[in-house]
Predicted model as a PDB file, atoms N, CA, C, CB and O in Angstrom, pLDDT in the B-factor column:
MODEL        1                                                                  
ATOM      1  N   MET A   1       0.651  -0.993  -0.069  1.00 91.00           N  
ATOM      2  CA  MET A   1       0.403  -0.185  -0.158  1.00 91.00           C  
ATOM      3  C   MET A   1       1.077   1.385  -0.272  1.00 91.00           C  
ATOM      4  CB  MET A   1      -0.130  -0.522   0.398  1.00 91.00           C  
ATOM      5  O   MET A   1       1.466   2.090   0.659  1.00 91.00           O  
ATOM      6  N   PRO A   2       1.078   1.540  -1.034  1.00 96.00           N  
ATOM      7  CA  PRO A   2       1.669   2.976  -1.641  1.00 96.00           C  
ATOM      8  C   PRO A   2       1.292   4.377  -0.434  1.00 96.00           C  
ATOM      9  CB  PRO A   2       0.703   3.317  -3.437  1.00 96.00           C  
ATOM     10  O   PRO A   2       0.070   4.340  -0.292  1.00 96.00           O  
ATOM     11  N   TYR A   3       1.643   5.072   0.089  1.00 98.00           N  
ATOM     12  CA  TYR A   3       1.736   6.570   0.828  1.00 98.00           C  
ATOM     13  C   TYR A   3       2.311   7.296   0.497  1.00 98.00           C  
ATOM     14  CB  TYR A   3       2.080   6.763   1.890  1.00 98.00           C  
ATOM     15  O   TYR A   3       3.176   7.618   1.310  1.00 98.00           O  
ATOM     16  N   ILE A   4       2.314   7.795  -0.349  1.00 98.00           N  
ATOM     17  CA  ILE A   4       2.483   9.125  -1.039  1.00 98.00           C  
ATOM     18  C   ILE A   4       2.095  10.598  -0.109  1.00 98.00           C  
ATOM     19  CB  ILE A   4       1.476   9.019  -2.379  1.00 98.00           C  
ATOM     20  O   ILE A   4       0.889  10.771   0.064  1.00 98.00           O  
ATOM     21  N   LYS A   5       3.032  11.644   0.485  1.00 98.00           N  
ATOM     22  CA  LYS A   5       2.865  12.769   0.554  1.00 98.00           C  
ATOM     23  C   LYS A   5       3.382  13.977   0.530  1.00 98.00           C  
ATOM     24  CB  LYS A   5       2.554  12.736   1.064  1.00 98.00           C  
ATOM     25  O   LYS A   5       4.323  14.136   1.308  1.00 98.00           O  
ATOM     26  N   ILE A   6       3.061  14.918  -0.139  1.00 98.00           N  
ATOM     27  CA  ILE A   6       3.542  15.638  -0.800  1.00 98.00           C  
ATOM     28  C   ILE A   6       3.547  17.233   0.130  1.00 98.00           C  
ATOM     29  CB  ILE A   6       2.809  15.446  -2.123  1.00 98.00           C  
ATOM     30  O   ILE A   6       2.402  17.517   0.485  1.00 98.00           O  
ATOM     31  N   GLU A   7       4.284  17.957   0.431  1.00 98.00           N  
ATOM     32  CA  GLU A   7       4.133  19.329   0.488  1.00 98.00           C  
ATOM     33  C   GLU A   7       4.106  20.276   0.317  1.00 98.00           C  
ATOM     34  CB  GLU A   7       4.230  19.612   0.674  1.00 98.00           C  
ATOM     35  O   GLU A   7       5.148  20.843   0.643  1.00 98.00           O  
ATOM     36  N   VAL A   8       3.119  21.089  -0.221  1.00 97.00           N  
ATOM     37  CA  VAL A   8       3.427  22.677  -1.069  1.00 97.00           C  
ATOM     38  C   VAL A   8       3.530  23.491  -0.290  1.00 97.00           C  
ATOM     39  CB  VAL A   8       2.423  23.330  -2.023  1.00 97.00           C  
ATOM     40  O   VAL A   8       3.899  22.997   0.776  1.00 97.00           O  
ATOM     41  N   THR A   9       3.362  24.789  -0.227  1.00 96.00           N  
ATOM     42  CA  THR A   9       3.138  26.060  -0.030  1.00 96.00           C  
ATOM     43  C   THR A   9       2.453  26.261   0.202  1.00 96.00           C  
ATOM     44  CB  THR A   9       3.232  26.722  -0.525  1.00 96.00           C  
ATOM     45  O   THR A   9       1.756  25.431  -0.380  1.00 96.00           O  
ATOM     46  N   ARG A  10       1.327  27.316   1.157  1.00 96.00           N  
ATOM     47  CA  ARG A  10      -0.163  27.273   1.140  1.00 96.00           C  
ATOM     48  C   ARG A  10      -0.012  28.672   0.250  1.00 96.00           C  
ATOM     49  CB  ARG A  10      -1.127  27.266   2.822  1.00 96.00           C  
ATOM     50  O   ARG A  10       0.330  29.752   0.730  1.00 96.00           O  
ATOM     51  N   GLU A  11      -0.349  28.420  -1.187  1.00 95.00           N  
ATOM     52  CA  GLU A  11      -0.542  30.110  -2.204  1.00 95.00           C  
ATOM     53  C   GLU A  11      -1.587  29.805  -3.194  1.00 95.00           C  
ATOM     54  CB  GLU A  11       1.070  30.728  -3.310  1.00 95.00           C  
ATOM     55  O   GLU A  11      -1.415  30.291  -4.312  1.00 95.00           O  
ATOM     56  N   GLY A  12      -2.511  29.177  -3.017  1.00 94.00           N  
ATOM     57  CA  GLY A  12      -3.868  29.152  -3.708  1.00 94.00           C  
ATOM     58  C   GLY A  12      -3.691  28.048  -4.967  1.00 94.00           C  
ATOM     59  O   GLY A  12      -4.068  28.145  -6.135  1.00 94.00           O  
ATOM     60  N   VAL A  13      -3.063  27.096  -4.367  1.00 97.00           N  
ATOM     61  CA  VAL A  13      -2.827  25.503  -5.121  1.00 97.00           C  
ATOM     62  C   VAL A  13      -4.591  25.288  -5.008  1.00 97.00           C  
ATOM     63  CB  VAL A  13      -1.539  23.955  -3.944  1.00 97.00           C  
ATOM     64  O   VAL A  13      -5.365  25.233  -4.053  1.00 97.00           O  
ATOM     65  N   THR A  14      -4.802  25.177  -6.907  1.00 98.00           N  
ATOM     66  CA  THR A  14      -6.543  24.688  -6.382  1.00 98.00           C  
ATOM     67  C   THR A  14      -6.359  23.083  -6.126  1.00 98.00           C  
ATOM     68  CB  THR A  14      -8.050  24.962  -7.903  1.00 98.00           C  
ATOM     69  O   THR A  14      -5.386  22.353  -5.943  1.00 98.00           O  
ATOM     70  N   ARG A  15      -8.184  22.841  -6.227  1.00 98.00           N  
ATOM     71  CA  ARG A  15      -8.644  22.032  -6.215  1.00 98.00           C  
ATOM     72  C   ARG A  15      -8.644  21.088  -7.546  1.00 98.00           C  
ATOM     73  CB  ARG A  15      -9.540  22.440  -5.741  1.00 98.00           C  
ATOM     74  O   ARG A  15      -8.429  19.901  -7.301  1.00 98.00           O  
ATOM     75  N   LYS A  16      -8.821  21.378  -8.720  1.00 98.00           N  
ATOM     76  CA  LYS A  16      -8.333  21.325  -9.609  1.00 98.00           C  
ATOM     77  C   LYS A  16      -6.615  20.851  -9.894  1.00 98.00           C  
ATOM     78  CB  LYS A  16      -8.747  22.361  -9.877  1.00 98.00           C  
ATOM     79  O   LYS A  16      -6.143  19.971 -10.614  1.00 98.00           O  
ATOM     80  N   GLN A  17      -6.164  21.552  -9.265  1.00 98.00           N  
ATOM     81  CA  GLN A  17      -4.062  21.117  -9.958  1.00 98.00           C  
ATOM     82  C   GLN A  17      -4.275  19.873  -8.536  1.00 98.00           C  
ATOM     83  CB  GLN A  17      -1.889  23.200  -9.543  1.00 98.00           C  
ATOM     84  O   GLN A  17      -4.158  18.662  -8.726  1.00 98.00           O  
ATOM     85  N   LYS A  18      -4.494  20.293  -7.599  1.00 98.00           N  
ATOM     86  CA  LYS A  18      -4.451  18.919  -6.248  1.00 98.00           C  
ATOM     87  C   LYS A  18      -5.288  17.775  -7.326  1.00 98.00           C  
ATOM     88  CB  LYS A  18      -5.739  19.389  -4.199  1.00 98.00           C  
ATOM     89  O   LYS A  18      -4.523  16.944  -7.817  1.00 98.00           O  
ATOM     90  N   GLN A  19      -6.312  17.689  -7.612  1.00 98.00           N  
ATOM     91  CA  GLN A  19      -6.439  16.119  -8.417  1.00 98.00           C  
ATOM     92  C   GLN A  19      -5.715  15.908  -9.485  1.00 98.00           C  
ATOM     93  CB  GLN A  19      -7.780  15.760  -8.975  1.00 98.00           C  
ATOM     94  O   GLN A  19      -5.154  14.814  -9.542  1.00 98.00           O  
ATOM     95  N   GLU A  20      -5.565  16.653 -10.362  1.00 98.00           N  
ATOM     96  CA  GLU A  20      -4.191  16.452 -11.296  1.00 98.00           C  
ATOM     97  C   GLU A  20      -2.929  15.892 -10.427  1.00 98.00           C  
ATOM     98  CB  GLU A  20      -3.685  18.024 -11.998  1.00 98.00           C  
ATOM     99  O   GLU A  20      -2.241  14.971 -10.865  1.00 98.00           O  
ATOM    100  N   ILE A  21      -2.701  16.429  -9.325  1.00 98.00           N  
ATOM    101  CA  ILE A  21      -1.315  15.659  -8.562  1.00 98.00           C  
ATOM    102  C   ILE A  21      -1.757  14.277  -8.409  1.00 98.00           C  
ATOM    103  CB  ILE A  21      -0.833  16.289  -6.896  1.00 98.00           C  
ATOM    104  O   ILE A  21      -1.443  13.274  -9.049  1.00 98.00           O  
ATOM    105  N   ILE A  22      -2.500  14.426  -7.490  1.00 98.00           N  
ATOM    106  CA  ILE A  22      -3.690  13.108  -6.975  1.00 98.00           C  
ATOM    107  C   ILE A  22      -3.181  11.748  -8.407  1.00 98.00           C  
ATOM    108  CB  ILE A  22      -6.149  13.936  -7.242  1.00 98.00           C  
ATOM    109  O   ILE A  22      -2.471  10.746  -8.323  1.00 98.00           O  
ATOM    110  N   LYS A  23      -3.943  12.353  -9.589  1.00 98.00           N  
ATOM    111  CA  LYS A  23      -4.031  11.125 -10.790  1.00 98.00           C  
ATOM    112  C   LYS A  23      -2.592  10.904 -10.647  1.00 98.00           C  
ATOM    113  CB  LYS A  23      -4.603  11.546 -12.592  1.00 98.00           C  
ATOM    114  O   LYS A  23      -2.110   9.854 -10.223  1.00 98.00           O  
ATOM    115  N   GLY A  24      -1.740  12.207 -11.113  1.00 98.00           N  
ATOM    116  CA  GLY A  24      -0.794  11.716 -12.124  1.00 98.00           C  
ATOM    117  C   GLY A  24       0.459  11.030 -10.567  1.00 98.00           C  
ATOM    118  O   GLY A  24       1.378  10.237 -10.773  1.00 98.00           O  
ATOM    119  N   VAL A  25       0.155  11.540  -9.351  1.00 98.00           N  
ATOM    120  CA  VAL A  25       1.170  10.219  -8.979  1.00 98.00           C  
ATOM    121  C   VAL A  25       0.948   9.016  -9.175  1.00 98.00           C  
ATOM    122  CB  VAL A  25       1.454  10.050  -7.780  1.00 98.00           C  
ATOM    123  O   VAL A  25       1.650   8.173  -9.733  1.00 98.00           O  
ATOM    124  N   THR A  26      -0.249   8.921  -8.614  1.00 98.00           N  
ATOM    125  CA  THR A  26      -1.359   7.703  -9.168  1.00 98.00           C  
ATOM    126  C   THR A  26      -0.342   6.891  -9.810  1.00 98.00           C  
ATOM    127  CB  THR A  26      -2.732   8.194 -10.381  1.00 98.00           C  
ATOM    128  O   THR A  26       0.573   6.145  -9.462  1.00 98.00           O  
ATOM    129  N   ASP A  27      -1.009   7.454 -11.192  1.00 98.00           N  
ATOM    130  CA  ASP A  27      -0.782   7.091 -12.131  1.00 98.00           C  
ATOM    131  C   ASP A  27       0.713   6.755 -12.527  1.00 98.00           C  
ATOM    132  CB  ASP A  27      -1.362   7.833 -12.722  1.00 98.00           C  
ATOM    133  O   ASP A  27       0.940   5.985 -13.461  1.00 98.00           O  
ATOM    134  N   LEU A  28       1.771   7.373 -11.768  1.00 98.00           N  
ATOM    135  CA  LEU A  28       2.947   7.049 -11.620  1.00 98.00           C  
ATOM    136  C   LEU A  28       3.763   6.093 -11.552  1.00 98.00           C  
ATOM    137  CB  LEU A  28       3.105   7.360 -11.072  1.00 98.00           C  
ATOM    138  O   LEU A  28       4.599   5.509 -12.242  1.00 98.00           O  
ATOM    139  N   MET A  29       2.957   6.065  -9.754  1.00 98.00           N  
ATOM    140  CA  MET A  29       3.289   4.556  -9.126  1.00 98.00           C  
ATOM    141  C   MET A  29       2.682   3.337 -10.184  1.00 98.00           C  
ATOM    142  CB  MET A  29       2.428   4.376  -7.429  1.00 98.00           C  
ATOM    143  O   MET A  29       3.501   2.505 -10.577  1.00 98.00           O  
ATOM    144  N   THR A  30       1.897   3.275 -10.439  1.00 98.00           N  
ATOM    145  CA  THR A  30       0.523   2.614 -11.104  1.00 98.00           C  
ATOM    146  C   THR A  30       1.972   1.823 -12.570  1.00 98.00           C  
ATOM    147  CB  THR A  30      -1.299   4.401 -11.881  1.00 98.00           C  
ATOM    148  O   THR A  30       2.423   0.698 -12.785  1.00 98.00           O  
ATOM    149  N   HIS A  31       2.139   2.908 -13.059  1.00 98.00           N  
ATOM    150  CA  HIS A  31       3.220   2.831 -14.419  1.00 98.00           C  
ATOM    151  C   HIS A  31       5.012   1.829 -13.343  1.00 98.00           C  
ATOM    152  CB  HIS A  31       3.707   5.426 -15.223  1.00 98.00           C  
ATOM    153  O   HIS A  31       5.426   0.670 -13.340  1.00 98.00           O  
ATOM    154  N   VAL A  32       5.355   2.780 -12.834  1.00 98.00           N  
ATOM    155  CA  VAL A  32       7.031   2.515 -12.642  1.00 98.00           C  
ATOM    156  C   VAL A  32       7.000   1.281 -11.233  1.00 98.00           C  
ATOM    157  CB  VAL A  32       8.080   4.411 -12.085  1.00 98.00           C  
ATOM    158  O   VAL A  32       8.095   1.082 -10.708  1.00 98.00           O  
ATOM    159  N   LEU A  33       6.301   0.832 -10.907  1.00 97.00           N  
ATOM    160  CA  LEU A  33       6.212   0.275  -9.583  1.00 97.00           C  
ATOM    161  C   LEU A  33       4.609  -0.954  -9.885  1.00 97.00           C  
ATOM    162  CB  LEU A  33       5.981   1.875  -8.213  1.00 97.00           C  
ATOM    163  O   LEU A  33       4.328  -1.870  -9.111  1.00 97.00           O  
ATOM    164  N   ASN A  34       4.042  -0.711 -10.792  1.00 98.00           N  
ATOM    165  CA  ASN A  34       2.883  -1.862 -10.637  1.00 98.00           C  
ATOM    166  C   ASN A  34       2.219  -2.105  -9.887  1.00 98.00           C  
ATOM    167  CB  ASN A  34       3.064  -2.831 -10.675  1.00 98.00           C  
ATOM    168  O   ASN A  34       1.880  -3.225  -9.507  1.00 98.00           O  
ATOM    169  N   LYS A  35       1.676  -0.382  -9.266  1.00 97.00           N  
ATOM    170  CA  LYS A  35       1.011  -0.972  -7.565  1.00 97.00           C  
ATOM    171  C   LYS A  35      -0.098  -0.711  -8.269  1.00 97.00           C  
ATOM    172  CB  LYS A  35       1.250  -0.075  -5.736  1.00 97.00           C  
ATOM    173  O   LYS A  35      -0.173  -0.018  -9.284  1.00 97.00           O  
ATOM    174  N   ASP A  36      -1.271  -1.482  -7.511  1.00 98.00           N  
ATOM    175  CA  ASP A  36      -2.886  -0.879  -7.184  1.00 98.00           C  
ATOM    176  C   ASP A  36      -3.019   0.297  -7.258  1.00 98.00           C  
ATOM    177  CB  ASP A  36      -3.482  -1.077  -5.898  1.00 98.00           C  
ATOM    178  O   ASP A  36      -2.508   0.956  -6.353  1.00 98.00           O  
ATOM    179  N   PRO A  37      -3.581   0.853  -8.102  1.00 98.00           N  
ATOM    180  CA  PRO A  37      -4.580   2.290  -8.253  1.00 98.00           C  
ATOM    181  C   PRO A  37      -4.915   3.152  -6.863  1.00 98.00           C  
ATOM    182  CB  PRO A  37      -6.206   1.802  -8.870  1.00 98.00           C  
ATOM    183  O   PRO A  37      -4.778   4.240  -6.304  1.00 98.00           O  
ATOM    184  N   HIS A  38      -5.773   1.043  -6.681  1.00 97.00           N  
ATOM    185  CA  HIS A  38      -6.946   1.539  -5.069  1.00 97.00           C  
ATOM    186  C   HIS A  38      -6.339   1.517  -4.062  1.00 97.00           C  
ATOM    187  CB  HIS A  38      -8.253   0.574  -4.538  1.00 97.00           C  
ATOM    188  O   HIS A  38      -6.770   1.759  -2.934  1.00 97.00           O  
ATOM    189  N   LEU A  39      -5.109   1.177  -4.426  1.00 97.00           N  
ATOM    190  CA  LEU A  39      -4.440   1.082  -2.871  1.00 97.00           C  
ATOM    191  C   LEU A  39      -3.577   1.842  -2.787  1.00 97.00           C  
ATOM    192  CB  LEU A  39      -3.833  -0.132  -2.379  1.00 97.00           C  
ATOM    193  O   LEU A  39      -2.963   1.923  -1.722  1.00 97.00           O  
ATOM    194  N   THR A  40      -3.283   2.554  -3.747  1.00 98.00           N  
ATOM    195  CA  THR A  40      -2.182   3.974  -3.713  1.00 98.00           C  
ATOM    196  C   THR A  40      -2.964   5.013  -3.144  1.00 98.00           C  
ATOM    197  CB  THR A  40      -1.585   4.600  -5.315  1.00 98.00           C  
ATOM    198  O   THR A  40      -4.086   5.343  -3.528  1.00 98.00           O  
ATOM    199  N   HIS A  41      -2.133   5.655  -1.944  1.00 98.00           N  
ATOM    200  CA  HIS A  41      -2.725   7.403  -1.187  1.00 98.00           C  
ATOM    201  C   HIS A  41      -1.605   7.733  -1.379  1.00 98.00           C  
ATOM    202  CB  HIS A  41      -3.325   7.789   0.601  1.00 98.00           C  
ATOM    203  O   HIS A  41      -0.457   7.398  -1.670  1.00 98.00           O  
ATOM    204  N   VAL A  42      -2.831   9.126  -0.923  1.00 98.00           N  
ATOM    205  CA  VAL A  42      -2.083  10.286  -1.697  1.00 98.00           C  
ATOM    206  C   VAL A  42      -2.281  11.929  -1.041  1.00 98.00           C  
ATOM    207  CB  VAL A  42      -2.736  10.253  -3.341  1.00 98.00           C  
ATOM    208  O   VAL A  42      -3.024  12.839  -1.408  1.00 98.00           O  
ATOM    209  N   VAL A  43      -1.326  11.856   0.019  1.00 98.00           N  
ATOM    210  CA  VAL A  43      -2.230  13.051   0.891  1.00 98.00           C  
ATOM    211  C   VAL A  43      -1.000  14.476   0.093  1.00 98.00           C  
ATOM    212  CB  VAL A  43      -2.129  12.755   3.424  1.00 98.00           C  
ATOM    213  O   VAL A  43       0.146  14.572  -0.345  1.00 98.00           O  
ATOM    214  N   ILE A  44      -2.140  15.265   0.308  1.00 98.00           N  
ATOM    215  CA  ILE A  44      -0.812  16.680   0.197  1.00 98.00           C  
ATOM    216  C   ILE A  44      -1.162  17.747   1.623  1.00 98.00           C  
ATOM    217  CB  ILE A  44      -1.115  17.987  -1.752  1.00 98.00           C  
ATOM    218  O   ILE A  44      -2.270  17.937   2.124  1.00 98.00           O  
ATOM    219  N   GLN A  45      -0.364  18.104   1.884  1.00 98.00           N  
ATOM    220  CA  GLN A  45      -0.215  18.897   2.816  1.00 98.00           C  
ATOM    221  C   GLN A  45       0.412  20.319   2.253  1.00 98.00           C  
ATOM    222  CB  GLN A  45       0.563  18.188   3.818  1.00 98.00           C  
ATOM    223  O   GLN A  45       1.452  20.382   1.599  1.00 98.00           O  
ATOM    224  N   GLU A  46      -0.615  21.733   2.718  1.00 98.00           N  
ATOM    225  CA  GLU A  46      -0.373  22.566   2.244  1.00 98.00           C  
ATOM    226  C   GLU A  46       0.353  23.183   3.690  1.00 98.00           C  
ATOM    227  CB  GLU A  46      -1.501  23.110   1.459  1.00 98.00           C  
ATOM    228  O   GLU A  46      -0.009  22.929   4.839  1.00 98.00           O  
ATOM    229  N   VAL A  47       1.385  23.989   3.302  1.00 98.00           N  
ATOM    230  CA  VAL A  47       2.311  24.766   4.906  1.00 98.00           C  
ATOM    231  C   VAL A  47       2.031  26.054   4.425  1.00 98.00           C  
ATOM    232  CB  VAL A  47       4.410  24.513   5.257  1.00 98.00           C  
ATOM    233  O   VAL A  47       2.040  26.413   3.248  1.00 98.00           O  
ATOM    234  N   ASP A  48       1.670  27.026   5.878  1.00 98.00           N  
ATOM    235  CA  ASP A  48       2.101  28.369   5.699  1.00 98.00           C  
ATOM    236  C   ASP A  48       3.175  28.502   5.250  1.00 98.00           C  
ATOM    237  CB  ASP A  48       2.102  29.059   6.647  1.00 98.00           C  
ATOM    238  O   ASP A  48       3.873  27.510   5.041  1.00 98.00           O  
ATOM    239  N   LEU A  49       3.621  29.785   4.969  1.00 97.00           N  
ATOM    240  CA  LEU A  49       4.748  30.295   4.144  1.00 97.00           C  
ATOM    241  C   LEU A  49       5.915  30.815   5.007  1.00 97.00           C  
ATOM    242  CB  LEU A  49       4.250  31.432   3.216  1.00 97.00           C  
ATOM    243  O   LEU A  49       7.062  31.016   4.611  1.00 97.00           O  
ATOM    244  N   ASP A  50       5.323  31.041   6.536  1.00 97.00           N  
ATOM    245  CA  ASP A  50       5.548  31.528   7.422  1.00 97.00           C  
ATOM    246  C   ASP A  50       6.282  30.424   8.587  1.00 97.00           C  
ATOM    247  CB  ASP A  50       4.378  32.175   7.649  1.00 97.00           C  
ATOM    248  O   ASP A  50       6.788  30.732   9.667  1.00 97.00           O  
ATOM    249  N   ASP A  51       6.169  29.246   8.060  1.00 98.00           N  
ATOM    250  CA  ASP A  51       6.392  28.103   8.631  1.00 98.00           C  
ATOM    251  C   ASP A  51       7.578  26.497   7.529  1.00 98.00           C  
ATOM    252  CB  ASP A  51       4.610  27.784   8.970  1.00 98.00           C  
ATOM    253  O   ASP A  51       7.843  25.326   7.799  1.00 98.00           O  
ATOM    254  N   TRP A  52       7.932  27.483   6.272  1.00 96.00           N  
ATOM    255  CA  TRP A  52       8.591  26.854   5.705  1.00 96.00           C  
ATOM    256  C   TRP A  52       9.892  27.540   5.320  1.00 96.00           C  
ATOM    257  CB  TRP A  52       7.894  26.409   4.850  1.00 96.00           C  
ATOM    258  O   TRP A  52       9.685  28.327   4.396  1.00 96.00           O  
ATOM    259  N   GLY A  53      11.134  27.513   5.702  1.00 96.00           N  
ATOM    260  CA  GLY A  53      12.346  27.806   5.356  1.00 96.00           C  
ATOM    261  C   GLY A  53      13.087  27.291   3.788  1.00 96.00           C  
ATOM    262  O   GLY A  53      13.160  26.213   3.198  1.00 96.00           O  
ATOM    263  N   TYR A  54      13.420  28.268   3.593  1.00 91.00           N  
ATOM    264  CA  TYR A  54      15.022  28.058   2.228  1.00 91.00           C  
ATOM    265  C   TYR A  54      16.333  28.860   2.520  1.00 91.00           C  
ATOM    266  CB  TYR A  54      14.620  28.820   0.385  1.00 91.00           C  
ATOM    267  O   TYR A  54      16.505  30.075   2.617  1.00 91.00           O  
ATOM    268  N   ALA A  55      17.150  27.877   2.622  1.00 91.00           N  
ATOM    269  CA  ALA A  55      18.733  29.202   2.781  1.00 91.00           C  
ATOM    270  C   ALA A  55      18.254  30.070   4.117  1.00 91.00           C  
ATOM    271  CB  ALA A  55      18.940  30.761   0.979  1.00 91.00           C  
ATOM    272  O   ALA A  55      18.323  31.264   3.823  1.00 91.00           O  
ATOM    273  N   GLY A  56      17.919  29.936   5.107  1.00 96.00           N  
ATOM    274  CA  GLY A  56      18.375  30.727   6.258  1.00 96.00           C  
ATOM    275  C   GLY A  56      16.518  32.005   6.259  1.00 96.00           C  
ATOM    276  O   GLY A  56      16.313  32.807   7.170  1.00 96.00           O  
ATOM    277  N   GLU A  57      16.013  31.908   5.645  1.00 96.00           N  
ATOM    278  CA  GLU A  57      14.848  32.644   5.464  1.00 96.00           C  
ATOM    279  C   GLU A  57      13.409  31.811   5.315  1.00 96.00           C  
ATOM    280  CB  GLU A  57      15.115  33.462   4.258  1.00 96.00           C  
ATOM    281  O   GLU A  57      13.163  30.687   4.876  1.00 96.00           O  
ATOM    282  N   GLN A  58      12.505  32.942   5.919  1.00 97.00           N  
ATOM    283  CA  GLN A  58      11.385  32.215   5.795  1.00 97.00           C  
ATOM    284  C   GLN A  58      10.629  32.206   4.019  1.00 97.00           C  
ATOM    285  CB  GLN A  58      10.405  32.913   6.998  1.00 97.00           C  
ATOM    286  O   GLN A  58      10.927  33.090   3.216  1.00 97.00           O  
ATOM    287  N   VAL A  59       9.810  31.239   3.723  1.00 96.00           N  
ATOM    288  CA  VAL A  59       9.460  31.793   1.965  1.00 96.00           C  
ATOM    289  C   VAL A  59       8.635  33.115   1.880  1.00 96.00           C  
ATOM    290  CB  VAL A  59       8.380  30.565   1.016  1.00 96.00           C  
ATOM    291  O   VAL A  59       8.526  33.915   0.951  1.00 96.00           O  
ATOM    292  N   SER A  60       7.853  33.100   3.662  1.00 96.00           N  
ATOM    293  CA  SER A  60       7.494  34.914   3.327  1.00 96.00           C  
ATOM    294  C   SER A  60       8.012  35.894   2.845  1.00 96.00           C  
ATOM    295  CB  SER A  60       7.330  35.616   4.150  1.00 96.00           C  
ATOM    296  O   SER A  60       7.618  36.697   1.998  1.00 96.00           O  
ATOM    297  N   VAL A  61       9.325  35.769   3.669  1.00 97.00           N  
ATOM    298  CA  VAL A  61      10.449  37.091   3.703  1.00 97.00           C  
ATOM    299  C   VAL A  61      10.502  36.699   2.149  1.00 97.00           C  
ATOM    300  CB  VAL A  61      12.247  37.034   4.860  1.00 97.00           C  
ATOM    301  O   VAL A  61      10.299  37.612   1.348  1.00 97.00           O  
ATOM    302  N   LEU A  62      10.731  35.556   1.719  1.00 95.00           N  
ATOM    303  CA  LEU A  62      11.872  35.051   0.443  1.00 95.00           C  
ATOM    304  C   LEU A  62      10.833  36.286  -0.551  1.00 95.00           C  
ATOM    305  CB  LEU A  62      11.872  32.662  -0.260  1.00 95.00           C  
ATOM    306  O   LEU A  62      11.311  37.300  -1.060  1.00 95.00           O  
ATOM    307  N   ARG A  63       8.901  35.745  -0.666  1.00 95.00           N  
ATOM    308  CA  ARG A  63       8.325  35.980  -1.674  1.00 95.00           C  
ATOM    309  C   ARG A  63       7.857  37.913  -1.701  1.00 95.00           C  
ATOM    310  CB  ARG A  63       7.117  34.801  -1.648  1.00 95.00           C  
ATOM    311  O   ARG A  63       7.464  38.649  -2.606  1.00 95.00           O  
ATOM    312  N   GLU A  64       8.173  38.154  -0.140  1.00 95.00           N  
ATOM    313  CA  GLU A  64       8.222  39.810  -0.809  1.00 95.00           C  
ATOM    314  C   GLU A  64       9.249  40.373  -0.719  1.00 95.00           C  
ATOM    315  CB  GLU A  64       7.388  40.849  -0.264  1.00 95.00           C  
ATOM    316  O   GLU A  64       9.271  41.459  -0.140  1.00 95.00           O  
ATOM    317  N   LYS A  65      10.506  39.780  -1.297  1.00 94.00           N  
ATOM    318  CA  LYS A  65      11.755  39.457  -1.683  1.00 94.00           C  
ATOM    319  C   LYS A  65      11.486  39.181  -2.783  1.00 94.00           C  
ATOM    320  CB  LYS A  65      12.465  38.563  -1.057  1.00 94.00           C  
ATOM    321  O   LYS A  65      12.561  38.840  -3.275  1.00 94.00           O  
ATOM    322  N   GLY A  66      10.064  39.029  -4.173  1.00 93.00           N  
ATOM    323  CA  GLY A  66       9.790  38.329  -5.203  1.00 93.00           C  
ATOM    324  C   GLY A  66      10.630  37.414  -6.020  1.00 93.00           C  
ATOM    325  O   GLY A  66      10.932  37.374  -7.213  1.00 93.00           O  
ATOM    326  N   ILE A  67      10.994  36.464  -4.641  1.00 91.00           N  
ATOM    327  CA  ILE A  67      11.667  35.068  -5.407  1.00 91.00           C  
ATOM    328  C   ILE A  67      10.591  34.274  -4.971  1.00 91.00           C  
ATOM    329  CB  ILE A  67      13.341  34.396  -4.891  1.00 91.00           C  
ATOM    330  O   ILE A  67      10.012  34.249  -3.885  1.00 91.00           O  
ATOM    331  N   THR A  68      10.425  33.636  -5.992  1.00 90.00           N  
ATOM    332  CA  THR A  68       9.112  32.024  -6.331  1.00 90.00           C  
ATOM    333  C   THR A  68       9.757  30.575  -6.515  1.00 90.00           C  
ATOM    334  CB  THR A  68       8.131  32.160  -8.141  1.00 90.00           C  
ATOM    335  O   THR A  68      10.928  30.433  -6.162  1.00 90.00           O  
ATOM    336  N   ALA A  69       9.357  29.957  -6.819  1.00 84.00           N  
ATOM    337  CA  ALA A  69       9.639  28.830  -7.566  1.00 84.00           C  
ATOM    338  C   ALA A  69       9.067  28.671  -8.717  1.00 84.00           C  
ATOM    339  CB  ALA A  69       9.423  27.838  -6.967  1.00 84.00           C  
ATOM    340  O   ALA A  69       8.720  27.500  -8.875  1.00 84.00           O  
ATOM    341  N   ASP A  70       8.864  29.235  -9.435  1.00 87.00           N  
ATOM    342  CA  ASP A  70       7.409  29.345 -10.329  1.00 87.00           C  
ATOM    343  C   ASP A  70       9.212  29.480 -11.785  1.00 87.00           C  
ATOM    344  CB  ASP A  70       5.632  31.508  -9.818  1.00 87.00           C  
ATOM    345  O   ASP A  70      10.335  29.970 -11.666  1.00 87.00           O  
ATOM    346  N   LYS A  71       8.674  28.932 -12.635  1.00 80.00           N  
ATOM    347  CA  LYS A  71       8.897  28.420 -14.240  1.00 80.00           C  
ATOM    348  C   LYS A  71       9.641  29.834 -14.412  1.00 80.00           C  
ATOM    349  CB  LYS A  71       7.248  28.039 -15.465  1.00 80.00           C  
ATOM    350  O   LYS A  71       9.358  30.745 -13.635  1.00 80.00           O  
ATOM    351  N   LYS A  72      10.296  29.961 -15.111  1.00 72.00           N  
ATOM    352  CA  LYS A  72      10.844  31.505 -15.294  1.00 72.00           C  
ATOM    353  C   LYS A  72      10.782  31.715 -17.174  1.00 72.00           C  
ATOM    354  CB  LYS A  72      12.858  31.661 -14.505  1.00 72.00           C  
ATOM    355  O   LYS A  72      11.131  32.777 -17.689  1.00 72.00           O  
TER     356      LYS A  72                                                      
ENDMDL                                                                          
END                                                                             
């Protein structure tokens, strides 16, 4: 029974986007590891920007500086 936990910063990930992530990860586990999709569990945890840090800074501070994880 695969259990996959995905953590993202709380920045407006939509219900549709979450569904796409859950489906994509489930399909990947089925394709790569031959896991039964009915036994595959995916959890998406959203974390407040103040509670996530990178390079010694809170993500909230990095966003204020214009630093994002968006593709250029």
